[in-house]
C-alpha positions as CSV (number, residue, x, y, z in Angstrom):
1,M,-7.0,-18.5,12.5
2,E,-3.6,-17.8,14.0
3,K,-1.9,-14.6,15.3
4,I,1.8,-14.1,14.7
5,G,4.1,-11.3,15.8
6,I,6.7,-9.9,13.4
7,I,9.6,-7.9,14.9
8,D,11.8,-5.9,12.6
9,L,15.0,-4.7,14.4
10,G,16.4,-2.0,12.3
11,S,19.3,0.5,12.7
12,N,16.9,3.3,13.5
13,S,13.8,1.7,15.0
14,A,12.3,-1.5,16.3
15,R,8.9,-2.4,15.2
16,L,6.4,-5.0,16.2
17,V,3.4,-5.9,13.9
18,I,0.8,-8.3,15.1
19,V,-0.9,-10.1,12.2
20,R,-3.9,-12.3,12.0
21,L,-3.7,-15.2,9.5
22,F,-7.2,-16.4,8.4
23,G,-8.9,-18.2,5.6
24,E,-6.7,-19.9,3.1
25,G,-3.7,-17.6,2.6
26,H,-5.0,-14.2,3.9
27,F,-3.8,-11.9,6.6
28,M,-4.6,-8.6,8.3
29,V,-2.5,-6.4,10.6
30,E,-4.2,-6.0,14.0
31,D,-1.7,-4.1,16.0
32,E,1.6,-2.3,15.7
33,L,4.2,-0.8,18.1
34,K,7.2,1.2,17.1
35,E,10.1,2.5,19.2
36,S,13.1,4.6,18.0
37,V,16.0,2.7,19.5
38,R,18.8,4.0,17.2
39,L,20.7,0.7,17.5
40,G,23.1,1.7,14.7
41,Q,24.0,5.0,16.3
42,D,27.8,5.6,16.8
43,M,28.6,2.1,15.4
44,D,31.0,3.5,12.8
45,R,33.6,4.4,15.4
46,D,34.5,0.8,16.3
47,G,31.9,-1.5,14.9
48,F,30.2,-2.3,18.3
49,L,26.6,-1.9,19.3
50,K,26.8,0.6,22.2
51,P,25.6,-0.4,25.7
52,Q,23.0,2.3,26.0
53,R,21.5,1.3,22.6
54,V,21.6,-2.4,23.6
55,A,19.8,-1.7,26.9
56,E,17.2,0.4,25.2
57,T,16.6,-2.3,22.6
58,I,16.3,-5.0,25.2
59,K,13.8,-2.9,27.1
60,T,11.7,-2.4,23.9
61,L,11.8,-6.1,23.1
62,K,10.6,-7.0,26.5
63,M,7.7,-4.6,26.0
64,F,7.0,-6.3,22.6
65,R,7.0,-9.7,24.2
66,R,4.4,-8.6,26.8
67,L,2.1,-7.2,24.1
68,C,2.5,-10.4,22.1
69,D,1.6,-12.6,25.1
70,A,-1.4,-10.3,26.0
71,S,-2.6,-10.5,22.4
72,G,-2.6,-14.2,22.1
73,V,0.3,-14.4,19.6
74,S,1.3,-18.0,19.0
75,R,4.6,-17.3,17.1
76,V,7.1,-14.5,17.0
77,I,9.3,-14.0,14.0
78,A,12.1,-11.6,14.7
79,V,14.6,-10.3,12.2
80,A,17.5,-7.9,12.4
81,T,19.1,-6.0,9.6
82,A,22.2,-3.8,8.9
83,A,23.3,-2.7,12.3
84,V,23.2,-6.2,13.9
85,R,24.5,-7.7,10.7
86,R,27.7,-5.6,10.9
87,A,28.1,-5.6,14.7
88,K,31.2,-7.2,16.2
89,N,29.3,-8.0,19.3
90,Q,26.4,-9.5,17.4
91,R,26.6,-12.9,19.2
92,S,26.5,-11.6,22.7
93,F,23.7,-9.2,21.8
94,L,21.5,-12.0,20.3
95,D,22.2,-14.3,23.3
96,E,21.1,-11.6,25.7
97,I,17.8,-11.1,23.7
98,Q,17.2,-14.8,23.8
99,A,17.9,-15.1,27.5
100,T,16.0,-12.0,28.7
101,C,13.1,-11.8,26.2
102,G,12.7,-15.4,25.0
103,I,13.0,-14.1,21.4
104,K,15.2,-15.7,18.8
105,V,16.4,-13.1,16.3
106,N,17.4,-14.1,12.7
107,V,20.0,-11.8,11.3
108,L,19.2,-11.3,7.6
109,S,21.8,-11.4,4.9
110,E,21.9,-8.5,2.4
111,E,20.3,-10.8,-0.2
112,E,17.6,-12.1,2.2
113,E,16.7,-8.5,3.2
114,A,16.5,-7.3,-0.4
115,T,14.4,-10.3,-1.3
116,L,11.9,-9.7,1.5
117,V,11.6,-6.0,0.5
118,Y,10.9,-7.1,-3.1
119,R,8.3,-9.6,-2.0
120,G,6.5,-6.9,0.0
121,V,6.4,-4.7,-3.1
122,I,5.7,-7.2,-5.8
123,N,2.8,-8.8,-4.0
124,S,1.1,-5.5,-3.2
125,M,1.6,-3.3,-6.3
126,D,0.6,-3.8,-9.9
127,I,3.9,-2.4,-11.3
128,P,5.5,-4.8,-13.8
129,K,8.9,-3.1,-14.0
130,G,10.2,-1.3,-10.9
131,L,13.2,0.2,-9.3
132,I,12.9,0.0,-5.5
133,L,14.8,2.4,-3.2
134,E,14.6,1.2,0.4
135,N,16.1,3.9,2.6
136,G,17.0,2.4,6.0
137,G,18.8,3.7,9.1
138,G,22.0,1.6,8.5
139,S,21.9,0.7,4.8
140,T,20.3,1.7,1.5
141,K,18.9,-1.0,-0.8
142,I,18.3,-0.7,-4.5
143,I,16.4,-3.5,-6.3
144,Y,15.6,-3.6,-10.0
145,Y,13.0,-6.0,-11.2
146,N,11.1,-6.8,-14.4
147,R,8.4,-9.3,-15.3
148,R,8.1,-10.2,-11.6
149,N,11.8,-11.3,-11.3
150,I,14.7,-9.6,-9.5
151,L,17.3,-8.6,-12.1
152,H,19.8,-6.8,-9.9
153,Y,20.1,-5.6,-6.3
154,A,22.7,-3.7,-4.4
155,T,23.1,-2.9,-0.7
156,L,25.1,0.2,0.3
157,A,26.4,0.1,3.9
158,F,25.1,3.6,4.7
159,G,21.7,4.8,5.8
160,A,20.1,7.8,7.4
161,V,21.5,7.1,10.9
162,T,25.0,6.2,9.9
163,L,25.3,9.1,7.4
164,T,24.0,11.6,10.0
165,D,26.8,10.4,12.4
166,L,29.4,10.3,9.6
167,F,28.8,13.9,8.6
168,A,27.9,15.4,12.0
169,D,31.2,16.8,13.0
170,D,32.2,18.7,9.9
171,G,31.2,22.1,11.5
172,V,29.1,22.9,8.4
173,T,25.5,24.1,8.0
174,P,22.7,21.6,7.5
175,K,22.5,22.6,3.9
176,E,26.2,22.0,3.3
177,Q,26.0,18.7,5.2
178,T,23.3,17.4,2.8
179,A,25.3,18.6,-0.2
180,K,28.2,16.5,1.0
181,I,25.9,13.5,1.5
182,E,24.5,13.9,-2.0
183,E,28.0,14.1,-3.4
184,F,29.2,11.1,-1.4
185,F,26.2,9.0,-2.4
186,T,26.4,9.9,-6.1
187,E,29.9,8.4,-6.0
188,Q,28.5,5.2,-4.4
189,F,25.9,4.9,-7.2
190,K,28.6,5.2,-9.8
191,K,30.1,1.9,-8.5
192,I,26.9,0.1,-9.3
193,E,27.4,-0.7,-13.0
194,W,23.9,-1.9,-13.8
195,L,22.3,1.3,-12.4
196,S,23.4,3.4,-15.4
197,E,21.7,0.9,-17.7
198,I,18.2,1.3,-16.2
199,E,15.6,1.8,-18.9
200,P,13.7,5.1,-18.9
201,D,10.2,3.6,-18.5
202,V,11.0,2.1,-15.1
203,Q,8.8,3.1,-12.2
204,M,10.7,4.1,-9.0
205,I,9.2,2.9,-5.7
206,G,10.3,4.4,-2.4
207,V,10.0,2.1,0.6
208,G,10.8,2.8,4.3
209,G,10.0,5.2,7.1
210,S,11.5,8.2,5.4
211,F,9.3,7.9,2.4
212,R,6.2,7.5,4.6
213,N,7.2,10.7,6.4
214,L,7.6,12.4,3.0
215,Y,4.1,11.4,2.2
216,K,2.7,12.8,5.4
217,I,4.4,16.1,4.8
218,N,3.3,16.4,1.2
219,K,-0.2,15.3,2.1
220,L,-0.6,18.2,4.4
221,V,1.1,20.7,1.9
222,R,-1.2,19.6,-0.9
223,K,-4.2,19.0,1.4
224,Y,-4.4,15.6,-0.2
225,P,-7.8,14.0,0.7
226,L,-6.9,10.3,0.8
227,D,-5.2,9.0,3.9
228,T,-3.4,6.2,2.1
229,V,0.4,6.1,1.8
230,H,0.5,2.9,-0.3
231,N,0.8,3.8,-4.0
232,Y,0.9,7.6,-3.4
233,S,2.3,9.3,-6.5
234,F,5.1,11.8,-5.7
235,A,6.4,14.3,-8.3
236,V,10.1,14.9,-7.9
237,E,9.3,18.6,-8.1
238,D,7.3,18.3,-4.9
239,F,10.0,16.3,-3.3
240,N,12.6,19.0,-4.2
241,S,10.4,21.7,-2.6
242,I,10.2,19.7,0.7
243,Y,13.9,18.9,0.6
244,E,14.9,22.6,0.2
245,M,12.7,23.5,3.1
246,V,14.0,20.7,5.4
247,R,17.7,20.8,4.7
248,V,18.2,24.4,5.8
249,L,16.5,24.1,9.3
250,D,18.1,23.1,12.5
251,V,16.8,20.0,14.4
252,E,14.4,22.0,16.7
253,K,12.8,23.7,13.8
254,R,12.5,20.4,11.9
255,K,10.6,18.9,14.8
256,R,7.9,21.5,14.2
257,I,7.3,20.5,10.6
258,R,3.8,19.1,10.3
259,G,3.9,15.5,9.2
260,L,7.5,14.9,10.2
261,S,8.0,12.5,13.1
262,P,10.0,14.3,15.8
263,E,12.0,11.1,16.4
264,R,13.1,11.3,12.7
265,A,13.8,15.0,12.6
266,D,17.6,14.7,13.1
267,I,18.1,12.1,10.4
268,M,15.6,13.3,7.8
269,P,18.0,15.6,5.9
270,A,20.4,12.7,5.4
271,A,17.6,10.4,4.3
272,M,16.3,13.0,1.8
273,A,19.8,13.7,0.5
274,I,20.0,10.0,-0.4
275,V,16.7,10.2,-2.3
276,K,17.9,13.5,-4.0
277,A,21.1,11.9,-5.2
278,F,19.2,8.9,-6.5
279,V,16.5,10.6,-8.5
280,D,19.1,12.9,-10.0
281,Y,21.5,10.1,-10.9
282,V,18.8,7.9,-12.5
283,H,16.9,10.9,-14.0
284,I,13.6,10.1,-12.2
285,E,10.7,12.6,-12.6
286,S,8.2,10.9,-10.2
287,F,8.0,8.0,-7.9
288,V,5.4,6.2,-5.9
289,V,5.6,5.4,-2.2
290,G,5.2,1.8,-1.3
291,G,3.5,1.0,2.0
292,S,4.7,-2.6,2.0
293,G,8.3,-3.7,2.5
294,L,10.3,-6.1,4.5
295,R,7.7,-6.8,7.1
296,E,4.9,-7.4,4.5
297,G,7.3,-9.7,2.7
298,I,7.4,-11.8,5.8
299,M,3.6,-11.6,6.1
300,F,3.1,-12.8,2.5
301,N,5.6,-15.7,3.0
302,Q,3.8,-16.8,6.2
303,A,0.2,-16.5,4.8
304,I,1.0,-17.8,1.3
305,P,4.1,-20.0,1.4
306,M,4.2,-20.3,-2.4
307,T,5.2,-16.6,-2.5
308,V,8.7,-17.8,-1.5
309,E,8.9,-19.3,-5.0
310,R,6.8,-16.9,-7.1
311,P,4.7,-13.8,-6.5
312,I,0.9,-13.5,-6.4
313,S,-0.3,-13.5,-10.1
314,D,-3.3,-11.2,-9.6
315,V,-2.5,-8.7,-6.8
316,L,-5.9,-6.9,-7.0
317,S,-8.0,-10.0,-6.9
318,Y,-6.1,-11.4,-3.9
319,S,-6.4,-8.1,-2.0
320,L,-10.2,-7.9,-2.7
321,N,-10.7,-11.5,-1.6
322,T,-8.9,-10.8,1.6
323,L,-11.2,-7.8,2.3
324,V,-14.3,-9.8,1.4
325,K,-13.4,-12.5,3.9
326,Y,-12.2,-10.0,6.5
327,Y,-15.5,-8.0,6.3
328,E,-17.4,-11.3,6.3
329,C,-19.3,-10.4,3.1
330,D,-21.5,-13.1,1.4
331,E,-18.8,-14.5,-0.8
332,K,-21.1,-16.3,-3.3
333,H,-23.2,-13.1,-3.7
334,V,-20.1,-11.0,-4.2
335,E,-18.7,-13.4,-6.8
336,H,-22.0,-13.4,-8.7
337,V,-22.4,-9.6,-8.6
338,V,-18.9,-9.2,-9.9
339,H,-19.7,-11.7,-12.7
340,L,-22.9,-9.9,-13.7
341,S,-21.3,-6.4,-13.5
342,I,-18.5,-7.4,-15.8
343,Q,-21.1,-8.9,-18.3
344,L,-23.1,-5.6,-18.3
345,F,-19.9,-3.5,-18.7
346,K,-18.8,-5.5,-21.7
347,Q,-22.2,-5.9,-23.4
348,L,-23.0,-2.2,-23.0
349,R,-19.7,-0.8,-24.1
350,V,-21.3,0.5,-27.3
351,L,-23.2,2.9,-25.0
352,H,-20.7,3.9,-22.3
353,K,-17.5,3.7,-24.5
354,F,-15.3,3.3,-21.4
355,P,-11.8,1.8,-21.9
356,R,-11.0,-1.5,-20.4
357,Q,-9.2,-0.1,-17.3
358,Y,-12.5,1.0,-15.9
359,L,-13.3,-2.7,-15.4
360,K,-10.9,-2.5,-12.5
361,V,-12.9,0.3,-10.9
362,L,-16.1,-1.7,-11.3
363,K,-14.6,-4.9,-10.0
364,I,-13.4,-3.1,-6.8
365,A,-16.8,-1.5,-6.3
366,A,-18.7,-4.8,-7.0
367,S,-16.5,-6.8,-4.7
368,L,-16.9,-4.4,-1.7
369,H,-20.3,-2.9,-2.4
370,D,-21.8,-4.6,0.7
371,C,-18.9,-4.2,3.1
372,G,-20.7,-1.3,4.8
373,M,-23.1,-3.8,6.3
374,R,-20.4,-4.4,8.9
375,V,-21.4,-1.0,10.3
376,K,-25.2,-1.0,9.6
377,Y,-27.6,-2.3,7.0
378,Y,-29.5,0.9,6.5
379,N,-27.7,3.2,4.1
380,H,-24.8,0.7,4.0
381,Q,-23.7,2.0,0.7
382,K,-22.5,5.1,2.5
383,H,-20.5,3.0,4.9
384,S,-19.1,1.0,2.0
385,W,-17.9,4.3,0.4
386,Y,-16.0,5.2,3.5
387,M,-14.6,1.7,4.0
388,I,-13.3,1.4,0.4
389,L,-11.6,4.7,0.8
390,N,-9.8,3.5,3.9
391,S,-9.1,-0.1,3.2
392,A,-5.8,-1.5,2.2
393,I,-6.5,-2.3,-1.4
394,Y,-3.4,-3.5,-3.2
395,G,-3.0,-3.4,-7.0
396,A,-5.0,-0.2,-7.5
397,T,-4.1,3.4,-7.9
398,H,-5.6,6.1,-5.6
399,R,-7.8,7.4,-8.5
400,E,-9.2,3.9,-9.1
401,I,-9.9,3.5,-5.3
402,V,-11.7,6.8,-5.1
403,L,-13.8,6.1,-8.2
404,A,-14.7,2.6,-6.9
405,A,-15.7,4.1,-3.6
406,F,-18.1,6.5,-5.2
407,V,-19.5,3.8,-7.5
408,A,-20.2,1.6,-4.5
409,G,-21.6,4.6,-2.6
410,C,-24.3,5.1,-5.3
411,H,-25.2,1.5,-6.1
412,R,-28.5,1.7,-4.2
413,K,-29.5,5.0,-5.7
414,E,-27.9,7.8,-7.5
415,D,-26.8,9.7,-4.4
416,I,-23.4,11.4,-4.8
417,N,-22.8,14.1,-2.3
418,A,-21.3,17.2,-4.1
419,A,-19.3,18.2,-1.1
420,D,-17.7,14.7,-0.8
421,W,-16.9,14.7,-4.5
422,A,-15.3,18.1,-4.3
423,K,-12.9,16.9,-1.6
424,F,-11.2,14.6,-4.2
425,R,-10.9,17.2,-7.0
426,D,-7.1,16.7,-7.0
427,I,-7.6,13.0,-7.8
428,V,-10.7,12.9,-10.0
429,T,-12.2,15.2,-12.6
430,E,-15.7,16.4,-13.4
431,E,-15.8,14.0,-16.3
432,D,-15.3,11.2,-13.9
433,L,-18.6,12.0,-12.3
434,D,-20.3,10.6,-15.5
435,V,-18.2,7.5,-15.2
436,V,-19.3,7.0,-11.6
437,K,-23.0,7.4,-12.3
438,K,-22.9,5.0,-15.2
439,L,-20.9,2.3,-13.4
440,G,-23.1,2.8,-10.3
441,V,-26.2,2.0,-12.4
442,L,-24.6,-1.1,-13.8
443,L,-23.6,-2.2,-10.3
444,R,-27.2,-1.5,-9.0
445,I,-28.7,-3.7,-11.8
446,A,-26.1,-6.5,-11.2
447,E,-26.8,-6.6,-7.5
448,S,-30.6,-6.5,-8.1
449,L,-30.3,-9.5,-10.4
450,D,-29.0,-11.5,-7.4
451,R,-31.5,-10.0,-5.0
452,S,-32.4,-13.4,-3.5
453,R,-28.7,-14.3,-3.3
454,A,-29.5,-17.6,-4.8
455,G,-27.7,-17.1,-8.2
456,V,-31.0,-17.5,-10.1
457,I,-29.8,-15.2,-12.9
458,A,-26.9,-17.1,-14.5
459,G,-26.2,-14.6,-17.3
460,I,-27.4,-11.6,-19.3
461,N,-27.6,-10.8,-23.0
462,C,-28.1,-7.2,-23.9
463,D,-29.4,-5.8,-27.2
464,V,-29.4,-2.1,-28.0
465,L,-32.5,-1.4,-30.2
466,G,-33.4,2.1,-31.0
467,D,-34.1,4.0,-27.8
468,S,-34.2,0.9,-25.7
469,V,-31.9,-1.7,-24.1
470,I,-33.4,-5.2,-24.1
471,M,-31.8,-7.2,-21.3
472,K,-32.5,-10.9,-21.6
473,T,-31.8,-12.9,-18.5
474,E,-30.7,-16.5,-18.4
475,A,-32.6,-17.8,-15.4
476,T,-32.3,-21.1,-13.7
477,G,-35.5,-20.6,-11.6
478,E,-38.2,-18.1,-10.6
479,A,-36.7,-14.6,-11.1
480,T,-39.6,-12.3,-10.6
481,L,-38.0,-10.7,-7.5
482,E,-34.7,-10.1,-9.3
483,I,-36.2,-8.6,-12.4
484,R,-38.6,-6.4,-10.5
485,N,-35.8,-5.1,-8.4
486,A,-33.5,-4.4,-11.4
487,M,-36.3,-2.6,-13.2
488,A,-36.5,-0.1,-10.3
489,A,-33.2,1.3,-11.7
490,N,-34.9,2.2,-15.0
491,G,-35.1,5.9,-14.2
492,E,-31.4,6.2,-13.4
493,F,-30.5,4.0,-16.4
494,K,-32.4,6.3,-18.7
495,R,-30.7,9.5,-17.2
496,S,-27.2,7.9,-17.6
497,F,-27.5,6.1,-20.9
498,R,-30.4,8.0,-22.6
499,K,-32.1,4.6,-23.2
500,N,-35.1,2.9,-21.8
501,L,-34.4,-0.4,-20.0
502,E,-36.4,-3.6,-20.6
503,I,-35.6,-6.8,-18.7
504,L,-37.0,-10.1,-19.9
C-alpha cells in the first residue's frame, strides 16, 4: 500500500487529492483539499502571473505540503495547466514553489493535458464514442474519441476566468456579456475543422468544476435522489433553463443560488456561455457529466501503468474489483456468487425474459451484496443497499446502480421499502420493481449455494418442467447446507416466477 498526493494547479483553483494505491492496480481517494487561487486572473494584460496570485498559490501549496506530510504521503505529483503554461514568469514561479514548498511542478503541454483528461474519462465510463468538453479556468479542451482511441483534440486558450476578465469592462449587462461570449466562442469553434464533421450519435461528456456545479444546481431543482455526479445525464433543455436563470443575475444574487459554489459565482456565466455555444454548434440534445478528468487520469496511470499505452478493457469489472478489495469482501465467495448468479440468469431466461443488459445489474449486486458487512453483519443487506448507492461505480448508469442496490438490498429476503423505492421514481419505473424482485431471488439462491463459502456447488443446470423448476447442482462435496439454504427461497421464487423450486 502507498499513499500519493496529486496536485492540480489550474487557472481557477488549486486542488490536492490524496490517493491510496492498494492491491494490484487499484486506488481510492482518501482526502481532498481545494482552494480558489485564481492564478490566471488578469494575465491577459501582459502575460505575467500577478504577485498577489502567486503569493496566494504559494500559501496554498504550503498548506497542501503539510497535509501530505501529516497523511503519510510518500510521493507528490504536481501538475500545472493553462495559466502557468502561458506565463512569461513561469520559471521564477516554479523555482519559488520548489524552494519554499519542496514541490516540483510539471507544466503539462496541451497534448499531455488533453490525454490525461481522456484517460480519466475512458477508464471510468462505458461510452465507446465520446466528445469531451473540459471547461477550465484558463482554457477549453475538446477531445473526440472513438473505439477507445483519440481521433482529434483541440485546446482553446480561453476559459471561464480569462473570458470573465476579457469581457468584464464592456459596460454591458450580465446577459449581454454572455451573449458576446457565446458569439466569440462560436467563431472559435468554426476554426476547428473536424468539429463540424462529428457524427450525430456521439455522446457529449462534460468535465470540470463548472459541470459539477451544474449537476449540483440541477440536482436540487429536480430533487434528484442520487448524490452521484459521475455519469449524471443532463438534458440540454434543463441546462438552458439554468443558464437563463444564472446569466441575468448579478454576482451577489448568483452567490445565493443553491448548489452554486460562491467562489465560482463570478465566472459561472462565462463557463455556461461556453457550454451553450458548444451544444448549439454541435447540435447536442443531452450530455453526461463526467466526475473523472485530469486528476483521475494521473491516478489510473499511477495505479495501472499499462493505461499509459491502452485503456482498461472492462471498466465495470475493474471498478467492482476495486470496491470488493476496498471493502475487504471475501473475494472467492464474491467470484463464485457472481458466477452462479449469471448461470441462473441465463438458464432461467425463458421465465424472466429480461434482455442481456440486466446482467450488468445482477453483476453489480452480486459483486457487492456483502459489502454492508463492513458496517454490521445483522441486516447487512440494508447497509449494502446504501453503500452501492453511494460508491464510485464506474461503467454503470445511475439507473443500473439504483436497480443493483435494491437487488442487493433484498437478497436475504424480499424486503423492499416502499418509501425508499418511491424516492427514486425519477430514475426507475414501477415495472422495474418486478425486475428487482426476480433478480433478488436469483441472487439469494446463488449466495445460498455457496453458503459454506467453500465453492462446493461448481455449477447449476435448470430445467423448466410444467409448474416446476428443477435445479440440478454440480457438487464437488457435501452440499446439504447449500441446498437447504437455497430451498428456503422457494416461497419468494414461486411468487416471482409462478413456479415451484426443486433443487437436487
